[in-house]
C-alpha positions as CSV (number, residue, x, y, z in Angstrom):
1,X,6.7,-33.7,-10.8
2,X,10.3,-33.0,-9.7
3,X,11.2,-31.4,-6.5
4,X,12.2,-28.2,-8.4
5,X,8.9,-28.1,-10.3
6,X,6.9,-28.6,-7.1
7,X,8.8,-25.8,-5.4
8,X,8.2,-23.5,-8.4
9,X,4.5,-24.4,-8.5
10,X,4.1,-23.8,-4.8
11,X,5.8,-20.4,-4.9
12,X,3.7,-19.4,-8.0
13,X,0.6,-20.5,-6.2
14,X,1.6,-18.5,-3.1
15,X,2.1,-15.4,-5.3
16,X,-1.4,-15.8,-6.8
17,X,-3.0,-16.3,-3.4
18,X,-1.3,-13.1,-2.1
19,X,-2.4,-11.0,-5.1
20,X,-6.0,-12.4,-4.9
21,X,-6.2,-11.7,-1.2
22,X,-4.8,-8.2,-1.7
23,X,-7.4,-7.4,-4.3
24,X,-10.2,-9.1,-2.4
25,X,-9.5,-7.1,0.8
26,X,-9.3,-3.9,-1.2
27,X,-12.6,-4.7,-2.8
28,X,-14.2,-5.3,0.6
29,X,-13.6,-1.6,1.4
30,X,-16.3,-0.7,-1.2
31,X,-19.0,-3.1,-0.1
32,X,-21.0,-3.0,3.0
33,X,-21.6,-6.6,3.9
34,X,-24.8,-6.9,5.9
35,X,-23.9,-10.1,7.7
36,X,-20.7,-8.6,9.1
37,X,-21.2,-6.3,12.1
38,X,-20.3,-2.7,11.3
39,X,-19.9,-1.7,15.0
40,X,-18.1,1.6,15.4
41,X,-15.2,2.0,17.8
42,X,-16.1,5.6,18.5
43,X,-18.5,8.1,16.9
44,X,-17.4,9.4,13.5
45,X,-16.9,13.2,13.6
46,X,-16.3,15.8,10.9
47,X,-12.6,15.9,12.1
48,X,-12.2,12.1,11.6
49,X,-13.9,12.4,8.2
50,X,-11.5,15.2,7.2
51,X,-8.4,13.5,8.4
52,X,-9.4,10.2,6.7
53,X,-10.2,12.0,3.5
54,X,-6.8,13.8,3.5
55,X,-5.0,10.5,4.2
56,X,-6.8,8.9,1.2
57,X,-6.1,11.8,-1.1
58,X,-2.4,12.1,-0.3
59,X,-1.9,8.3,-0.4
60,X,-3.8,8.2,-3.8
61,X,-1.5,10.9,-5.2
62,X,1.6,8.9,-4.0
63,X,0.1,5.8,-5.6
64,X,-0.3,7.5,-8.9
65,X,3.2,8.9,-8.8
66,X,4.6,5.5,-8.0
67,X,2.7,3.9,-10.9
68,X,4.1,6.6,-13.2
69,X,7.6,6.2,-11.9
70,X,7.5,2.4,-12.2
71,X,6.3,2.6,-15.8
72,X,6.6,-0.7,-17.8
73,X,7.9,-2.5,-14.7
74,X,4.4,-2.4,-13.1
75,X,2.9,-5.8,-12.2
76,X,0.5,-6.9,-9.5
77,X,2.7,-9.9,-8.8
78,X,5.8,-9.8,-6.5
79,X,7.9,-11.6,-9.2
80,X,9.8,-9.2,-11.3
81,X,9.0,-9.1,-15.0
82,X,11.5,-10.6,-17.4
83,X,12.6,-7.4,-19.0
84,X,12.2,-5.2,-15.9
85,X,14.7,-2.7,-14.5
86,X,15.3,-1.7,-10.9
87,X,13.6,1.7,-10.4
88,X,15.5,3.9,-7.9
89,X,14.5,7.3,-9.1
90,X,11.4,9.5,-8.5
91,X,9.5,8.5,-5.4
92,X,11.5,5.2,-5.3
93,X,14.4,7.4,-4.2
94,X,12.6,7.8,-0.9
95,X,10.8,4.6,-0.3
96,X,11.2,1.1,-1.8
97,X,7.5,0.2,-1.9
98,X,5.4,3.4,-2.3
99,X,2.5,1.6,-4.0
100,X,2.1,-0.9,-1.2
101,X,2.4,1.7,1.5
102,X,-0.2,3.9,-0.3
103,X,-2.7,1.1,-0.4
104,X,-2.2,0.6,3.4
105,X,-2.6,4.3,4.0
106,X,-5.7,4.5,1.8
107,X,-7.2,1.5,3.8
108,X,-6.4,3.3,7.1
109,X,-7.9,6.5,5.6
110,X,-11.1,4.6,4.9
111,X,-11.0,3.2,8.5
112,X,-10.6,6.8,9.8
113,X,-13.7,7.9,8.0
114,X,-15.8,5.0,9.2
115,X,-14.1,4.2,12.6
116,X,-15.6,0.7,12.6
117,X,-14.1,-2.6,13.7
118,X,-14.8,-4.0,10.2
119,X,-12.6,-1.4,8.5
120,X,-9.9,-1.8,11.1
121,X,-9.8,-5.5,10.5
122,X,-9.6,-4.9,6.7
123,X,-6.7,-2.5,7.2
124,X,-4.8,-4.9,9.5
125,X,-5.4,-7.8,7.0
126,X,-4.2,-5.7,4.1
127,X,-1.0,-4.8,6.1
128,X,-0.3,-8.5,6.7
129,X,-0.9,-9.5,3.1
130,X,1.4,-6.7,1.9
131,X,4.0,-7.6,4.4
132,X,4.2,-11.1,2.9
133,X,4.2,-9.7,-0.6
134,X,7.0,-7.3,0.2
135,X,9.1,-10.1,1.7
136,X,8.6,-12.2,-1.4
137,X,9.2,-9.3,-3.8
138,X,12.4,-8.4,-2.1
139,X,13.7,-11.9,-2.5
140,X,13.1,-11.7,-6.3
141,X,14.6,-8.2,-6.5
142,X,17.7,-9.3,-4.6
143,X,18.2,-12.3,-6.8
144,X,17.7,-10.4,-10.1
145,X,19.5,-7.1,-9.4
146,X,23.0,-7.1,-8.0
147,X,22.7,-3.5,-6.7
148,X,19.4,-4.2,-4.8
149,X,21.2,-4.7,-1.5
150,X,22.9,-1.4,-1.8
151,X,19.6,0.3,-2.7
152,X,18.0,-1.4,0.3
153,X,20.7,0.0,2.6
154,X,20.2,3.5,1.2
155,X,16.4,3.5,1.1
156,X,15.3,2.0,4.4
157,X,11.5,1.7,3.8
């Protein structure tokens, strides 16, 4: 295996691991694992439930809009598709990564309804995974699209 092939293999493996971890952490939001303590930070109230539910609903709507706006460019992997275009319209006019941010907000919305350390750790873990995914995706976008740096300057987040 040449140095180039090894570098490509390691980068592809890193991408797969990030995507796997992202989906794994998201799936853990739906399962109550008995062997992990579910200790609450503070007592859940109807207000925390309402706020959490509102965060989840708004973030889910933004997620759906982002999926619609991304269209055929949608992929779970940070690497751009071969025939993809840079999407800078719709919700992407206001934020560069609305799907990722929506997932983070949904996770924190779930945390807000549960107020347990377990869900806080899931939210923090998801933030870290998505941070690494965004950094990698932006490298690919910058390499593929000449106008990505201009877009990045115009749309800060």
